[in-house]
C-alpha positions in Angstrom: 161.4 139.6 86.9 164.3 137.4 87.8 163.9 133.6 87.2 162.7 131.7 90.3 163.5 128.3 91.5 160.7 125.7 91.3 160.5 125.7 95.1 160.2 129.4 95.4 157.5 129.6 92.6 155.5 126.8 94.2 155.7 128.5 97.6 154.3 131.7 96.1 151.4 129.8 94.5 150.5 127.8 97.6 150.8 130.7 100.1 147.4 131.2 101.8 145.7 128.8 99.4 142.6 127.1 101.0 139.8 124.9 99.6 137.1 127.2 98.1 134.0 125.5 99.4 132.2 122.5 100.9 129.5 120.3 99.6 127.5 117.3 100.9 127.7 114.3 98.6 126.4 110.8 98.6 128.8 108.2 99.8 129.1 106.6 96.4 130.3 109.9 95.0 132.8 110.7 97.7 135.7 108.4 96.9 138.9 110.4 96.1 137.6 113.6 97.8 138.6 115.0 101.2 136.4 115.3 104.3 135.6 118.9 105.2 133.9 118.0 108.5 134.7 115.3 111.1 132.6 112.2 111.2 131.3 110.6 114.4 129.7 107.2 114.6 125.9 107.3 114.8 125.8 103.9 116.4 128.1 101.1 117.6 130.0 98.7 115.3 129.3 95.9 115.3 125.8 96.8 116.2 125.3 93.5 118.0 127.5 90.7 119.4 128.7 88.5 116.5 130.7 85.4 115.7 134.1 85.9 114.1 134.2 82.4 112.7 132.2 79.5 111.3 131.8 77.1 114.2 129.6 76.6 117.3 128.0 78.8 119.9 128.1 77.0 123.2 126.2 77.5 126.4 127.5 76.9 130.0 129.1 73.5 130.4 126.8 70.7 131.5 127.6 67.8 133.9 131.0 66.3 133.4 130.8 63.4 131.0 134.2 62.0 131.8 134.8 59.0 129.6 131.8 59.4 127.3 132.8 58.2 123.8 131.5 59.7 120.6 131.9 57.8 117.3 134.5 59.6 115.2 136.0 61.4 118.2 139.4 59.9 117.9 139.0 56.4 119.4 140.0 53.4 117.4 137.5 50.9 119.1 134.6 51.3 121.4 136.5 49.5 124.2 139.1 52.2 124.4 138.3 55.4 126.2 139.0 58.9 124.8 140.4 61.7 127.0 137.7 63.5 129.0 135.9 65.9 126.7 133.0 68.3 127.2 130.0 67.2 125.2 127.2 69.6 124.0 123.9 68.7 122.4 123.2 70.7 119.2 119.9 72.5 119.2 120.1 73.9 115.6 121.9 76.4 113.5 122.2 80.2 113.4 123.0 81.7 110.0 124.1 85.3 109.5 121.4 87.8 108.9 118.7 86.1 111.0 117.6 86.8 114.5 118.4 83.7 116.6 115.3 82.0 118.1 117.3 79.6 120.3 118.4 79.9 124.0 121.4 77.9 125.0 121.0 76.1 128.4 123.8 74.3 130.1 125.3 71.5 127.9 123.7 72.8 124.7 125.2 74.4 121.6 124.2 75.6 118.1 126.0 75.7 114.8 126.9 79.4 113.9 128.4 81.2 111.0 130.7 84.2 110.6 128.9 87.4 111.3 125.9 85.8 112.9 124.4 87.0 116.2 124.8 84.3 118.8 121.7 83.1 120.7 120.9 84.0 124.2 122.9 81.9 126.7 126.1 81.8 124.6 129.3 81.9 126.6 131.8 81.3 123.9 132.3 80.5 120.2 134.2 77.5 119.1 135.8 77.3 115.6 134.6 74.4 113.6 138.0 72.8 113.4 138.3 72.7 117.2 135.2 70.6 117.7 134.0 67.1 116.7 130.4 66.7 115.6 128.7 63.3 115.8 125.0 62.3 115.9 123.7 65.7 117.0 126.4 66.3 119.6 129.8 68.2 119.6 132.7 67.4 121.8 135.7 69.5 122.8 138.4 69.6 125.4 137.8 72.2 128.1 135.8 75.4 127.9 136.9 77.5 124.9 138.0 81.2 125.2 135.8 84.1 124.3 138.2 85.3 121.6 135.9 84.4 118.7 132.9 86.2 120.2 133.0 89.9 119.4 130.9 92.3 121.6 128.7 95.0 120.3 130.7 98.2 119.9 134.0 96.3 120.1 135.4 98.2 117.1 133.5 101.5 117.2 131.5 103.0 120.1 128.4 105.1 119.4 129.4 108.8 119.2 133.1 108.0 118.7 135.0 110.2 116.3 136.1 108.0 113.5 137.4 110.3 110.7 138.8 113.8 111.1 138.3 116.7 108.8 141.0 116.6 106.1 140.9 112.9 105.8 141.2 111.7 102.1 138.4 109.2 101.4 140.0 106.1 100.0 138.6 102.5 99.9 139.1 101.8 103.6 137.6 105.1 104.7 134.6 104.7 102.4 134.1 101.2 103.6 134.1 102.3 107.3 131.5 105.0 106.5 129.3 102.4 104.8 129.7 100.0 107.7 128.4 102.7 110.0 125.3 103.3 107.8 126.5 106.8 106.8 124.9 107.8 103.5 126.2 111.4 103.0 129.4 113.2 104.0 130.6 116.8 103.7 133.7 117.1 101.5 135.7 119.9 99.9 134.1 120.5 96.5 136.1 119.7 93.4 138.2 122.7 92.3 136.9 124.3 89.2 139.7 124.9 86.6 139.0 127.1 83.7 141.3 125.6 80.9 142.3 127.4 77.7 144.9 127.1 75.1 146.0 130.2 73.1 147.2 130.3 69.5 145.4 131.3 66.3 146.8 128.1 64.7 144.9 125.8 67.1 142.1 123.6 65.8 139.7 121.7 68.2 139.5 118.1 67.0 136.1 117.7 68.7 134.4 120.7 67.1 134.6 119.8 63.4 134.7 122.2 60.5 131.7 124.2 61.6 133.0 124.7 65.1 136.3 125.9 63.9 135.0 128.1 61.1 136.3 131.6 61.2 139.4 130.7 63.2 142.9 130.9 61.7 143.6 130.8 57.9 140.7 131.5 55.6 141.1 128.2 53.8 141.0 126.1 57.0 137.3 125.3 56.7 137.9 123.9 53.3 140.9 122.0 54.3 139.1 120.3 57.2 142.1 120.3 59.5 145.9 120.0 59.5 147.5 118.7 56.4 149.8 119.7 53.6 149.8 123.4 53.0 147.6 124.3 56.1 149.1 126.0 59.2 146.7 124.4 61.7 147.5 122.0 64.5 145.2 120.2 66.8 144.7 121.5 70.3 146.3 118.6 72.0 147.4 120.5 75.1 143.8 121.1 76.1 143.0 117.3 76.1 146.2 116.3 77.9 145.7 118.9 80.6 142.0 118.2 81.0 142.9 114.6 81.7 145.5 115.6 84.2 143.2 118.0 86.0 140.5 115.3 86.2 143.0 112.9 87.7 143.9 115.4 90.4 140.3 115.8 91.3 139.5 119.0 89.5 136.5 119.9 87.4 137.4 121.3 83.9 135.6 124.4 82.7 136.6 124.5 79.0 137.3 127.9 77.3 138.2 126.5 73.9 141.1 127.6 71.7 141.7 131.4 72.0 143.2 133.4 69.1 146.3 135.5 69.5 144.1 138.5 70.2 144.7 140.4 73.5 141.1 141.6 73.9 139.6 138.2 73.1 141.8 136.6 75.8 141.0 139.3 78.4 137.3 138.9 77.9 137.5 135.1 78.2 139.7 135.3 81.3 137.5 137.8 83.1 134.4 135.7 82.4 136.1 132.5 83.5 137.5 133.8 86.8 133.9 134.7 87.9 133.2 131.0 88.0 136.5 129.1 88.3 138.9 128.7 91.2 142.0 128.6 89.0 142.6 129.8 85.4 145.0 127.5 83.6 146.3 128.3 80.1 148.9 127.0 77.7 150.7 128.8 74.9 151.6 132.5 74.7 154.1 132.4 77.5 157.3 132.7 75.5 157.7 136.4 75.3 157.4 136.8 71.5 155.3 139.2 69.5 152.3 136.8 69.6 152.9 135.5 73.1 150.2 137.5 75.0 149.7 135.5 78.2 151.5 137.9 80.5 149.8 141.0 79.0 146.4 139.3 79.1 146.8 138.4 82.7 147.9 142.0 83.6 145.0 143.5 81.5 142.6 141.2 83.3 143.7 142.7 86.6 146.1 140.0 87.7 149.0 140.9 90.0 152.1 139.2 88.5 153.9 136.7 90.7 156.6 135.4 88.3 157.2 135.0 84.6 160.2 132.7 84.4 161.8 129.8 86.2 165.4 128.6 86.3 164.8 125.2 84.9 164.1 123.4 81.6 161.8 122.5 80.2 159.0 124.8 81.3 161.3 127.8 81.8 158.6 130.2 80.8 155.6 130.0 83.1 153.4 133.0 83.9 151.7 133.3 87.2 149.4 136.0 88.6 146.9 136.5 91.4 143.4 137.9 90.7 141.1 138.6 93.6 142.5 135.7 95.6 142.5 133.4 92.6 145.5 132.1 90.7 146.1 132.6 87.0 148.8 130.2 85.6 150.1 130.3 82.1 152.0 127.2 80.9 154.2 126.8 77.8 152.7 125.7 74.6 155.2 122.9 73.9 153.3 119.8 74.9 156.0 118.0 77.1 157.0 121.3 78.7 153.3 122.1 79.4 153.0 118.7 81.2 156.2 119.2 83.2 154.9 122.6 84.3 151.5 121.2 85.1 152.8 118.4 87.4 155.3 120.6 89.2 153.2 123.7 89.6 149.6 123.4 88.6 148.8 120.0 90.1 149.9 121.1 93.6 147.5 124.1 93.3 144.6 121.9 92.3 145.4 119.3 95.0 145.6 122.1 97.7 142.3 123.6 96.5 140.8 120.1 97.0 142.1 119.8 100.5 144.8 117.3 99.6 148.5 117.1 100.3 149.9 119.3 97.5 153.6 118.4 97.2 154.6 115.6 94.8 156.3 112.5 96.1 160.1 112.6 95.6 162.7 110.0 96.5 166.1 108.6 95.4 166.4 105.9 92.8 169.2 104.3 90.8 169.6 105.0 87.1 169.3 102.0 84.8 170.8 104.0 81.9 173.2 107.0 81.8 171.9 110.5 81.2 172.7 111.2 77.6 174.0 114.8 77.8 175.0 117.6 80.1 172.4 120.3 80.7 173.5 123.8 81.8 170.3 124.4 83.9 168.3 122.3 86.3 166.4 119.8 84.1 163.4 117.6 84.5 163.6 114.5 82.4 160.7 112.1 81.6 161.3 108.7 83.0 159.9 105.4 84.1 160.4 104.4 87.7 159.8 101.0 89.3 160.3 99.3 92.6 162.5 96.3 92.6 163.9 93.8 95.2 167.0 96.0 95.2 165.2 99.3 95.7 163.8 101.9 93.3 165.2 102.1 89.8 164.5 104.7 87.1 165.0 104.7 83.4 165.2 108.0 81.5 163.0 107.9 78.4 164.5 108.4 75.0 164.4 111.9 73.5 162.3 112.1 70.3 162.2 114.8 67.7 159.8 117.6 68.5 158.8 116.1 71.9 155.2 115.3 71.2 155.8 111.7 72.4 158.3 112.6 75.1 156.0 111.7 78.1 154.5 108.5 76.6 155.0 105.7 79.2 156.4 108.1 81.8 155.3 107.9 85.5 158.1 110.1 86.9 160.5 113.0 86.3 164.2 112.9 87.0 165.2 116.1 88.8 168.7 116.6 87.4 171.0 119.3 88.9 172.7 121.6 86.3 175.8 120.5 84.6 175.6 116.8 85.6 175.6 113.6 83.6 175.1 110.7 86.0 176.1 107.3 84.8 174.1 104.1 85.0 173.8 103.0 88.6 174.1 106.6 90.0 171.5 107.8 92.5 169.2 110.6 91.3 166.1 112.3 92.6 162.8 111.0 91.2 159.5 112.9 91.3 156.4 110.7 90.8 153.8 112.1 88.4 
């Protein structure tokens, strides 16, 4: 197969992809998931009239008091008259969370607090700072507006559609559902990702000697893990990718390290695809004698989509489709595996969860020159940040072997082939 562009490969993977199922979950478990069914309000919000401020609920105005003077109302002596002010007699207080047991007749008022239901007879709410309280009375100039008194259903009417299917449930959406008293919602279930790493040299750091016995070199169980003279390495890709899958909203179904044995891989993949929505592997994609991913996918029954991309790292990526499900084989090199994951696997997992699949990309200014020319399109680990002068991005230093290449990265620089942009040049950044 000819190498594909990243965009063409991603289009093949996402074509016809839909969320695999729906599930009803409790509201406290729904954050980060996507609504699979529209939500209508079971009742109004607010469910009753309420005060929007701390202040006073006032009834109809009483007889004009004209020049009545209240101590502390702004007069310097009792002989000087204040401007005409409406005066109300206080009957009590109405805290939030209690049913008011007062009725406001003409010329009366009650202290009220934010969120409280005003008593019968209330015509307006006055903020505390707009009134003067002295000796059981309040005074104010003129009749206040009704802007601080919110009617029942002012924000949401009973039966109103509040959230459409396909809405991601963030803090604001979750808070709205809670305010409406909704305890359960129907969401797209988390995609199940069968995750495996292939390579007879791989050791699971969590399994211990007993769990790894019989895998790899005969002296591995005595050695107890990697070290001088032993050809084992820890299965780091599994843990890195499991963390990434979880962050994208997926559920990991671990397959464990798989030996470089075609029949073992085929058996594992067939069993996993019966339960998983996506098969994701690392290692074995390079095309060498012990790189069996393409053959294992084909023997499992997968229809090959592509085997190579025209970018680096992550040039060798194997993709196949099996009974409507995707099989995706990433490189074994850790930084290349993560690049391929963010550019190809993450969009698949997001789409299966009902989310927007494409990564966010935008221009940013380099804070440091690109170190060398690359003949192919390249993706470089970087750190992007927003500043007062716009987005800036710093390519991370290259390290021997690459195991630490992505440490501290939150972005990839999408570098066209044959270019070496200088500091200050504009480049395309993909957030990861």
